[in-house]
C-alpha positions in Angstrom: -4.8 -101.6 -84.9 -1.3 -101.1 -83.8 -1.5 -97.4 -84.8 -4.6 -97.0 -82.7 -3.0 -98.4 -79.6 0.0 -96.2 -80.1 -2.2 -93.1 -80.4 -4.1 -94.0 -77.3 -0.9 -94.5 -75.3 0.4 -91.1 -76.4 -2.9 -89.4 -75.4 -2.7 -91.0 -71.9 1.0 -89.9 -71.5 0.2 -86.3 -72.5 -2.7 -86.1 -70.1 -0.5 -87.3 -67.3 2.2 -84.8 -68.1 -0.2 -82.0 -68.2 -1.7 -83.0 -64.8 1.7 -83.0 -63.2 2.6 -79.6 -64.7 -0.6 -77.9 -63.6 -0.3 -76.3 -60.0 -2.7 -77.6 -57.4 -5.2 -75.5 -55.5 -3.0 -75.6 -52.4 -0.1 -74.3 -54.4 -2.2 -71.3 -55.5 -3.4 -70.3 -52.0 0.0 -69.3 -50.6 1.0 -66.7 -53.2 -2.5 -65.4 -53.4 -2.5 -64.9 -49.6 1.0 -63.4 -49.8 0.0 -61.0 -52.5 -3.1 -60.0 -50.6 -1.1 -59.5 -47.3 1.2 -57.1 -49.1 -1.7 -55.0 -50.2 -4.0 -55.3 -47.1 -1.5 -53.8 -44.6 -1.1 -50.3 -46.2 -4.9 -50.2 -46.6 -5.4 -51.0 -43.0 -3.0 -48.1 -41.9 -4.8 -45.6 -44.1 -8.1 -46.7 -42.7 -6.7 -46.4 -39.1 -5.5 -42.8 -39.7 -8.8 -41.9 -41.3 -10.6 -43.4 -38.3 -8.3 -41.5 -35.9 -8.9 -38.2 -37.7 -12.6 -38.9 -37.6 -12.5 -39.7 -33.9 -10.7 -36.4 -33.2 -13.3 -34.5 -35.1 -16.0 -36.2 -33.1 -14.1 -35.4 -29.9 -13.8 -31.7 -30.8 -17.5 -31.6 -31.6 -18.4 -33.3 -28.3 -16.1 -30.8 -26.4 -17.7 -27.9 -28.3 -21.1 -29.2 -27.4 -20.0 -29.5 -23.7 -18.7 -26.0 -23.7 -21.8 -24.7 -25.3 -23.9 -26.5 -22.6 -21.5 -25.1 -20.0 -20.4 -28.6 -18.9 -16.7 -27.8 -19.5 -14.6 -24.7 -19.2 -13.2 -23.3 -22.4 -9.7 -24.2 -23.3 -7.1 -21.8 -21.9 -5.6 -21.0 -25.3 -9.0 -19.8 -26.6 -9.8 -17.4 -23.8 -10.2 -13.8 -25.0 -11.3 -10.6 -23.3 -12.5 -7.3 -24.8 -9.7 -5.1 -23.5 -7.3 -6.7 -21.1 -6.2 -10.3 -21.0 -5.2 -11.8 -17.7 -2.8 -14.6 -17.6 -1.2 -16.8 -14.9 2.0 -14.8 -15.2 0.0 -11.6 -14.7 -1.4 -13.0 -11.4 2.2 -13.8 -10.3 3.7 -10.4 -10.9 0.7 -8.2 -10.6 0.8 -6.9 -14.2 -1.6 -7.1 -17.1 -1.2 -6.8 -20.8 -3.8 -5.9 -23.4 -4.7 -8.2 -26.2 -3.4 -5.6 -28.7 -0.2 -5.0 -26.7 -0.7 -1.3 -26.3 -2.3 -1.1 -22.9 -0.5 -1.8 -19.7 -1.9 -1.6 -16.2 -1.7 -3.1 -12.7 -4.1 -5.7 -11.5 -6.0 -5.0 -8.4 -3.7 -5.7 -5.5 -5.0 -7.8 -2.7 -6.9 -5.7 -0.2 -4.7 -4.2 2.5 -5.9 -4.9 6.0 -6.7 -1.5 7.5 -6.3 -1.8 11.3 -8.3 0.6 13.5 -6.2 3.7 14.2 -5.5 4.5 17.8 -2.7 7.0 17.5 -2.1 10.5 16.3 1.1 12.4 15.6 0.9 16.1 15.0 3.0 19.2 14.3 1.8 22.7 15.1 3.3 26.2 14.8 1.9 29.3 16.3 2.7 32.8 17.3 3.6 33.0 21.1 4.0 36.2 23.1 4.2 35.8 26.9 3.5 39.4 27.8 3.2 38.6 31.6 6.6 36.9 31.9 8.7 38.8 34.4 12.3 38.2 35.5 13.7 37.9 39.0 14.5 41.6 39.1 11.7 44.1 39.2 11.3 46.0 36.0 12.9 43.3 33.8 10.4 41.5 31.7 10.2 39.4 28.5 8.8 42.3 26.6 11.6 44.8 27.3 14.4 42.3 26.8 13.2 40.1 24.0 10.5 42.1 22.4 7.3 40.7 20.9 5.9 37.5 19.6 8.0 34.6 18.3 7.0 31.3 16.6 6.5 28.3 18.8 6.8 24.8 17.4 5.1 21.8 19.0 5.3 18.1 18.4 2.6 15.8 19.9 1.9 12.1 20.2 -1.6 10.9 21.1 -3.0 7.5 22.1 -6.8 7.1 21.9 -8.1 4.7 24.6 -11.8 5.3 24.1 -13.5 5.1 20.6 -17.1 4.0 21.2 -18.5 7.5 20.9 -16.0 9.9 19.4 -12.3 9.5 20.4 -10.8 10.3 23.8 -7.1 10.1 24.2 -4.0 11.1 26.1 -1.5 13.4 24.5 2.2 14.0 25.2 4.1 16.8 23.6 7.1 19.0 23.5 7.4 22.5 22.2 10.3 24.9 21.4 10.7 28.6 21.0 13.7 30.9 21.1 14.3 34.7 21.3 17.2 37.1 21.4 17.4 40.5 22.9 19.7 43.0 24.7 20.3 42.6 28.4 19.3 45.1 31.1 21.3 46.4 34.1 20.0 45.3 37.5 20.0 48.9 38.6 18.5 50.8 37.1 16.7 48.1 34.9 15.7 50.7 32.4 19.2 51.0 31.1 20.0 48.6 28.2 23.3 46.9 28.1 25.3 46.0 25.0 25.3 42.3 25.9 23.0 40.2 23.8 21.0 37.4 25.5 19.5 34.3 24.0 16.5 32.6 25.5 15.5 29.0 24.8 12.2 27.6 26.2 11.0 24.0 26.0 7.3 23.5 27.0 6.4 19.9 28.0 2.8 19.0 27.8 0.5 16.2 29.1 -3.2 16.5 28.2 -6.5 14.8 27.6 -8.1 15.4 24.2 -11.5 14.5 22.7 -12.2 14.4 19.0 -15.8 14.8 17.9 -15.4 12.1 15.2 -18.2 9.6 14.7 -17.6 8.0 11.3 -14.5 7.0 9.3 -14.4 9.6 6.5 -15.8 12.5 8.5 -14.5 15.7 6.8 -14.6 18.2 9.6 -13.6 17.0 13.1 -13.7 19.5 16.0 -11.6 18.7 19.1 -11.0 20.0 22.6 -8.1 19.4 25.0 -6.9 20.4 28.4 -3.8 19.6 30.4 -0.7 20.5 32.4 2.6 22.0 31.1 6.1 22.7 32.3 8.2 25.3 30.7 11.9 24.6 30.9 14.1 27.8 30.5 17.6 28.2 29.3 19.2 31.7 29.1 22.7 32.5 28.1 24.7 35.5 26.7 25.5 35.0 23.0 29.2 35.9 23.8 29.6 33.1 26.4 32.3 30.6 25.7 31.4 28.1 28.5 28.0 26.8 29.7 28.8 28.1 33.2 27.4 31.5 32.3 24.0 29.9 31.4 21.0 30.2 33.7 18.4 27.4 34.0 14.9 27.5 35.4 11.4 26.4 34.8 7.8 26.9 35.8 4.5 25.1 35.7 1.5 26.0 33.6 -1.8 24.7 32.3 -3.6 25.1 29.1 -6.8 24.3 27.1 -7.1 24.2 23.4 -9.8 23.9 20.8 -9.8 23.6 17.1 -10.8 21.9 13.9 -9.3 19.0 12.0 -10.0 18.8 8.2 -9.5 15.4 6.7 -7.6 15.6 3.4 -7.6 12.0 2.3 -9.6 12.8 -0.8 -6.7 14.8 -2.3 -4.8 11.6 -3.1 -6.5 8.4 -2.1 -4.0 6.3 -4.1 -1.1 7.9 -2.3 -2.8 7.4 1.1 -3.4 3.7 0.1 0.3 3.3 -0.4 1.1 5.1 2.9 -1.3 2.8 4.7 0.2 -0.3 3.1 3.8 0.8 3.8 3.6 2.8 7.0 0.1 2.1 8.5 -1.1 5.7 8.1 -4.9 5.8 7.8 -5.8 9.5 7.6 -4.2 12.9 7.1 -5.5 16.2 8.5 -4.9 19.9 8.3 -5.4 21.4 11.8 -6.2 25.0 13.0 -6.9 26.0 16.6 -6.4 28.3 19.5 -4.5 27.6 22.7 -4.6 29.4 26.1 -1.8 29.0 28.6 -2.1 29.9 32.3 1.0 30.5 34.3 1.0 28.6 37.7 4.6 29.1 38.9 7.3 31.6 39.5 7.4 32.6 35.8 4.1 33.4 34.2 3.9 32.0 30.7 0.3 32.9 30.2 -0.5 33.7 26.6 -3.0 33.1 23.9 -1.7 31.4 20.8 -3.3 30.8 17.4 -1.8 27.7 15.8 -2.0 25.6 12.7 -0.4 22.5 11.4 -1.1 19.0 10.3 -1.6 15.6 11.9 -1.8 12.0 10.8 -3.6 9.0 12.2 -2.1 5.5 12.4 
């Protein structure tokens, strides 16, 4: 009996010791949660990165769909052209580069404003021979002192005030010619002296001119003009050392002229474009014509002159 009691007491003691040594449920939760937290965090980061990558793929697909449906413009870094690629820098400096890097060109410049032309400037040269020009002394003439024809140079400026049907304008000009010859004795004038004389003549011109021009790129443009002239005369011996030996004079005249302007813009339109941009020159012409002078004063400068030259419109 005593042994049985002792065995029962030992059994109860061992059961109590085991129950105290065994961890409770609450003791197991904390480490389990801690272990799980150590593992869950990295898994969550990996899942987030995968979700972000997936979202970007979906985004790209949506953008591609929008581009295909023309709801969005294509990204700038994906723009391609067949030959020349235009960039923002190209627009800034006016240059273009090819995609292959072996073609260079200029982009189209902004259009230059072409103002209506109202002015002409021209240069003419012709052969002038005033066979009726006589001196103050009978028997002394231009022909027996200075000989035959000489070149006359003319510079003209024209302002067109009427342009509704053709072009009607006012012209101002100045010319120049010179000649040299041997002087003559007053009596008898047939005798030639050894003194050489130089003649300088400056014709001043005011005229009205009409151009038969009815469209901008008309190739052939006839013209007609008429006006008044004044021939200034300067005559001096070539051996003179002072201006006091010079003689001055002048005489009035009139003229009419007719001719043809030939527009030559087609020879170099790019060059003309640059001239228009830099200097305002709209058209270039080659000019050929005939001019008839009529002497009206003391000295008769009547003559027919064939002339040619060029002019430009601005």
